[in-house]
SETOR-469628 format. One line per 8 residues: number of its first residue (from 1); their letters; for each residue z, x, y of C-alpha. Coordinates in nm, 4 decimals. Each point is the difference from the previous one (the first is absolute). Last residue first. Layout:
! residues N
NUM> A> Z,X,Y; ...
***
This chain:
! residues 291
291> XXXXXXXX> 3.0052,-11.4272,21.9816; -0.3326,-0.0817,0.1681; 0.1392,-0.1201,0.3344; 0.2516,0.2820,0.0363; -0.2635,0.2732,-0.0126; -0.2336,-0.1814,0.2372; 0.2812,-0.0767,0.2473; 0.1278,0.3588,0.0109
283> XXXXXXXX> -0.3482,0.1477,0.0312; -0.0819,-0.2362,0.2869; 0.3248,0.0798,0.1830; -0.0524,0.3757,-0.0275; -0.3576,-0.0293,0.1226; 0.1149,-0.2156,0.2924; 0.2552,0.2588,0.1103; -0.2588,0.2775,-0.0323
275> XXXXXXXX> -0.2521,-0.1883,0.2168; 0.2544,-0.1041,0.2650; -0.1297,0.2062,0.2902; 0.0578,-0.1944,0.3245; 0.3491,-0.1288,-0.0792; 0.0737,-0.2178,0.3037; 0.3215,-0.0274,0.2027; 0.0929,-0.2573,0.2664
267> XXXXXXXX> 0.3648,0.0154,-0.1051; 0.0404,-0.3725,-0.0698; -0.3608,-0.0434,-0.1171; 0.0298,0.2726,-0.2621; -0.3497,0.0706,-0.1247; -0.1483,0.1343,-0.3260; 0.2308,-0.1770,-0.2443; -0.1619,0.0068,-0.3433
259> XXXXXXXX> -0.0133,-0.3487,-0.1434; 0.0591,-0.1433,-0.3469; -0.1031,-0.3620,-0.0461; 0.0691,-0.2008,-0.3154; -0.1625,-0.2838,-0.1921; 0.0172,-0.1487,-0.3498; -0.2599,-0.2719,-0.0585; 0.0352,-0.3737,-0.0638
251> XXXXXXXX> -0.2521,-0.1394,0.2489; 0.2747,-0.1039,0.2426; 0.1509,0.3462,-0.0394; -0.3227,0.1710,0.1048; -0.0755,-0.2388,0.2849; 0.3446,0.0217,0.1586; 0.0685,0.3675,-0.0675; -0.3451,0.1316,0.0889
243> XXXXXXXX> -0.0205,-0.2263,0.3049; 0.3377,0.1246,0.1247; -0.0820,0.3631,-0.0789; -0.3135,0.0605,0.2098; 0.0519,0.1050,0.3635; 0.2954,0.2382,0.0356; 0.3348,0.0128,0.1769; 0.3184,0.1575,-0.1354
235> XXXXXXXX> 0.3620,-0.0170,-0.1069; 0.0970,-0.3560,0.0798; 0.3612,0.0297,-0.1106; 0.1563,-0.0861,-0.3354; 0.3592,-0.1115,-0.0527; -0.1184,-0.3302,-0.1513; -0.1980,-0.0663,0.3196; 0.0190,0.1992,0.3210
227> XXXXXXXX> -0.1799,-0.0189,0.3372; 0.0870,0.2610,0.2656; -0.3247,0.2010,-0.0304; -0.2063,-0.3169,0.0322; 0.1700,-0.0936,0.3270; -0.0611,0.3423,0.1508; -0.3626,-0.0132,-0.1137; -0.0586,-0.3495,0.1437
219> XXXXXXXX> 0.1495,0.0774,0.3418; -0.3244,-0.0028,0.1992; -0.1242,-0.3318,-0.1339; -0.3020,-0.1024,0.2122; -0.1117,0.3611,0.0300; -0.2073,0.1336,0.2895; -0.3586,0.1087,-0.0742; -0.0991,0.3581,0.0756
211> XXXXXXXX> 0.1679,0.1912,-0.2851; 0.3051,-0.2065,-0.0927; 0.1258,0.0492,-0.3538; 0.2493,-0.2580,-0.1292; -0.1375,-0.0222,-0.3524; -0.1987,-0.3188,0.0669; -0.1259,0.1602,0.3242; -0.1444,0.3099,-0.1700
203> XXXXXXXX> -0.0515,0.0152,-0.3757; -0.0771,-0.3606,-0.0923; 0.0964,-0.2914,-0.2255; 0.3416,0.1602,-0.0662; 0.1800,0.0320,-0.3314; 0.3712,0.0637,0.0457; 0.1447,0.1937,-0.2926; 0.3533,-0.0653,-0.1201
195> XXXXXXXX> 0.1951,0.2852,-0.1500; 0.0335,0.2559,-0.2751; -0.0027,0.3747,0.0648; -0.1230,0.1648,-0.3184; 0.1806,0.0896,-0.3237; -0.0813,-0.3187,-0.1943; -0.3473,-0.0458,0.1475; -0.2164,0.0378,-0.3108
187> XXXXXXXX> 0.1610,-0.1622,-0.3059; 0.2819,-0.1910,0.1690; -0.2314,-0.1322,0.2719; -0.2679,-0.0793,-0.2572; 0.2378,-0.2191,-0.2012; 0.1482,-0.1570,0.3121; -0.3469,-0.1209,0.0972; 0.0081,-0.0357,0.3783
179> XXXXXXXX> 0.1725,-0.2752,0.1969; -0.1818,-0.2269,0.2463; 0.0827,-0.1008,0.3575; -0.2189,-0.2301,0.2126; -0.0521,-0.0067,0.3749; -0.1546,-0.2970,0.1885; -0.2839,0.1279,0.2154; 0.0947,0.0613,0.3663
171> XXXXXXXX> -0.0007,-0.2461,0.2914; 0.3026,-0.1767,-0.1496; 0.2034,0.3073,0.0892; 0.2516,0.1374,-0.2473; 0.3600,0.0075,0.1215; 0.0201,0.3196,-0.2049; 0.3241,-0.1050,-0.1666; -0.1253,-0.3528,-0.0697
163> XXXXXXXX> -0.3481,0.0875,-0.1279; 0.1370,0.2872,-0.2092; 0.2803,-0.2096,-0.1452; -0.2456,-0.2718,-0.0988; -0.2421,0.2424,-0.1636; 0.2712,0.1824,-0.1924; 0.1489,-0.3264,-0.1273; -0.3429,-0.1481,-0.0746
155> XXXXXXXX> -0.1087,0.2925,-0.2165; -0.3677,-0.0846,-0.0461; -0.1165,0.0335,-0.3616; 0.0405,-0.3447,-0.1519; -0.0660,-0.1814,0.3257; -0.3471,0.1534,0.0324; -0.2110,-0.2467,-0.1961; -0.2008,-0.1427,0.2898
147> XXXXXXXX> -0.1814,0.2989,0.1465; -0.0980,0.0352,0.3674; 0.3687,0.0528,0.0733; -0.0197,0.3368,-0.1722; -0.2105,0.1516,0.2777; 0.2605,-0.0443,0.2740; -0.0288,0.3593,0.1264; 0.3627,0.0867,0.0771
139> XXXXXXXX> 0.0629,0.0441,-0.3714; 0.3444,0.1230,-0.0999; -0.0093,0.2292,-0.3024; 0.3007,0.0509,-0.2236; 0.1248,0.2852,-0.2201; -0.2611,0.2200,0.1685; 0.0359,0.3549,-0.1322; 0.0168,0.2425,0.2928
131> XXXXXXXX> -0.0787,0.3705,-0.0365; 0.1067,0.2491,0.2684; -0.2366,0.2474,0.1689; 0.0849,-0.1218,0.3501; 0.3660,-0.0883,-0.0018; 0.1925,-0.3193,-0.0737; 0.3150,0.0557,0.2109; -0.1464,-0.1415,0.3233
123> XXXXXXXX> -0.1048,-0.3241,-0.1674; -0.3293,-0.1790,0.0672; -0.1988,0.2477,-0.2077; -0.3782,0.0018,0.0284; -0.2263,-0.0354,-0.3013; -0.2322,0.1703,-0.2439; -0.1189,-0.1468,-0.3264; 0.0248,-0.0083,-0.3768
115> XXXXXXXX> -0.0372,-0.3562,-0.1301; 0.1000,-0.0678,-0.3564; -0.1581,-0.2766,-0.2062; 0.1156,-0.0549,-0.3603; -0.2298,-0.2632,-0.1456; 0.0531,-0.3083,-0.2159; -0.2822,-0.1377,-0.2127; -0.0093,-0.3782,-0.0423
107> XXXXXXXX> -0.0804,-0.1967,-0.3132; -0.1669,-0.3311,0.0870; -0.2838,0.1672,0.1883; -0.1317,-0.1570,0.3203; -0.3665,-0.0934,-0.0357; -0.2857,0.1661,0.1850; -0.2073,-0.0076,-0.3247; -0.1152,0.3641,0.0101
99> XXXXXXXX> 0.2802,0.1363,0.2205; 0.2669,-0.1415,-0.2298; 0.2932,-0.0132,0.2390; 0.3362,0.1710,-0.0532; -0.0850,0.3723,0.0004; -0.2542,0.0339,0.2811; 0.1345,-0.3073,0.1772; 0.3377,0.1687,0.0401
91> XXXXXXXX> -0.1552,0.3126,0.1472; -0.2227,-0.2252,0.2125; 0.2923,-0.1858,0.1569; 0.1934,0.3243,0.0504; -0.2948,0.1689,0.1724; -0.1073,-0.2833,0.2271; 0.3473,-0.0976,0.1235; 0.0840,0.3716,0.0304
83> XXXXXXXX> -0.2947,0.0393,0.2378; 0.1330,-0.2795,0.2205; 0.3489,0.1541,-0.0235; -0.1187,0.3075,0.1862; -0.1662,0.3365,-0.0462; -0.2583,0.1157,-0.2531; 0.0536,-0.0912,-0.3628; -0.0442,0.3231,-0.1938
75> XXXXXXXX> 0.0297,-0.0178,-0.3782; 0.1759,0.2106,-0.2646; -0.0112,-0.1087,-0.3625; 0.2139,0.1251,-0.2900; -0.0496,0.0021,-0.3759; 0.2776,0.1720,-0.1965; -0.0762,0.2950,-0.2306; 0.2144,0.2396,0.2025
67> XXXXXXXX> -0.2040,-0.0963,0.3060; -0.3328,-0.1701,-0.0597; -0.2691,-0.1256,0.2346; -0.1141,-0.2646,0.2433; -0.1310,0.0939,0.3451; -0.0717,-0.2666,0.2608; -0.1348,0.0133,0.3547; 0.0241,-0.3010,0.2316
59> XXXXXXXX> -0.0987,0.0864,0.3573; -0.3540,-0.1339,-0.0494; -0.0646,-0.0171,-0.3746; 0.0895,0.2758,-0.2448; 0.0352,0.0451,-0.3749; 0.1142,0.2907,-0.2179; 0.0904,-0.0388,-0.3662; 0.1406,0.2409,-0.2603
51> XXXXXXXX> 0.2061,0.2505,0.2017; 0.1986,0.2366,-0.2235; 0.3428,0.1659,0.0019; 0.0848,-0.1891,0.3164; 0.1713,0.1898,0.2844; -0.3340,0.0492,0.1755; -0.0231,-0.3804,-0.0060; 0.2560,-0.0340,0.2796
43> XXXXXXXX> -0.1473,0.2350,0.2620; -0.3399,-0.1291,-0.1105; 0.1024,-0.3487,0.1116; 0.1507,0.1297,0.3238; -0.3366,0.0267,0.1728; -0.0364,-0.3787,-0.0220; 0.3188,-0.0356,0.2126; 0.2105,-0.3087,-0.0699
35> XXXXXXXX> 0.1328,0.0938,-0.3412; 0.0574,-0.2275,-0.2995; 0.1228,0.1350,-0.3333; -0.0730,-0.2129,-0.3057; 0.1542,-0.0012,-0.3489; -0.1624,-0.2682,-0.2184; -0.3248,0.1969,0.0147; -0.3261,-0.1369,0.1395
27> XXXXXXXX> -0.3468,0.1079,-0.1108; -0.0030,-0.2217,-0.3117; 0.0589,-0.3077,0.2185; -0.3079,0.0452,0.2226; 0.0174,0.1608,0.3429; -0.2056,-0.0151,0.3197; 0.3130,-0.0300,0.2227; -0.1688,-0.2247,0.2546
19> XXXXXXXX> -0.2199,-0.2393,-0.1990; 0.1740,0.0155,-0.3376; -0.2398,0.1220,-0.2694; -0.2949,-0.1977,-0.1357; -0.2654,0.2646,0.0708; -0.1293,-0.1928,0.3044; 0.3507,-0.0032,0.1538; 0.2216,-0.3016,-0.0608
11> XXXXXXXX> 0.1511,-0.2619,0.2304; 0.2695,-0.2203,-0.1494; 0.0048,-0.2830,0.2535; -0.3728,-0.0250,0.0855; -0.0986,0.0510,-0.3642; 0.2129,-0.2952,-0.1049; 0.3270,0.0400,-0.1885; 0.0796,-0.1864,-0.3211
3> XXX> 0.3666,-0.0697,-0.0788; 0.0267,-0.2407,0.2953; 0.3481,0.0159,0.1519
***
């Protein structure tokens, strides 16, 4: 790989910050919380002792501050693995590329990136209001296969078993399974429900929801709920974790997703008011992250 990046590859904003996230290295902490909803950024930063930097561009809003003397950043990503591809790539570029010379730095900075999100349970006994820590993410989106150096992070045993057990259709993107950071899991998710998270490229048909269009794979949710690997079940659906795990780990960062369950797909239940549940989860993650 060329050590010097052209302006069309590493795109910068007029002030020299990263094009989408609008950040420079001094504005980014080593401890980062990602949320999908821009309105959730303030719900996280209100637990900081002090907010030092605020930046915003499109759906990406960032607050960086201090909690117990430790720097922490919270950033919204919007929904989907395509947005995660942008955000994780630019977070890494912010700390590991000299934005003045566009050259990759020899000494790399490693980040702790924790996603706090909402998701739907695929197991009847995982209730609305529960917290799931994603030991593994299985990507149904295919985004990681656009990158060459993925063999070091993709769990081939998990991926192969999933493809075989699910009788995966060749008309769908090739899945990929990736493990989280064990260090972050033990630090933050140690007392939460642990399982495998299925990352979907959409909210409706790709998650087995039929509104007006019929589904090509009507039994996908039943099949997902029956899959097991290393005594872990597929606990939940969401739309970001696989790209976070694959890209983040490939770039040398620690990654973890913690999700609040707001729907139980088996029971057909939905938690309409989950504000207090989310507040409790955010406070727990922030406090554990800075210890």
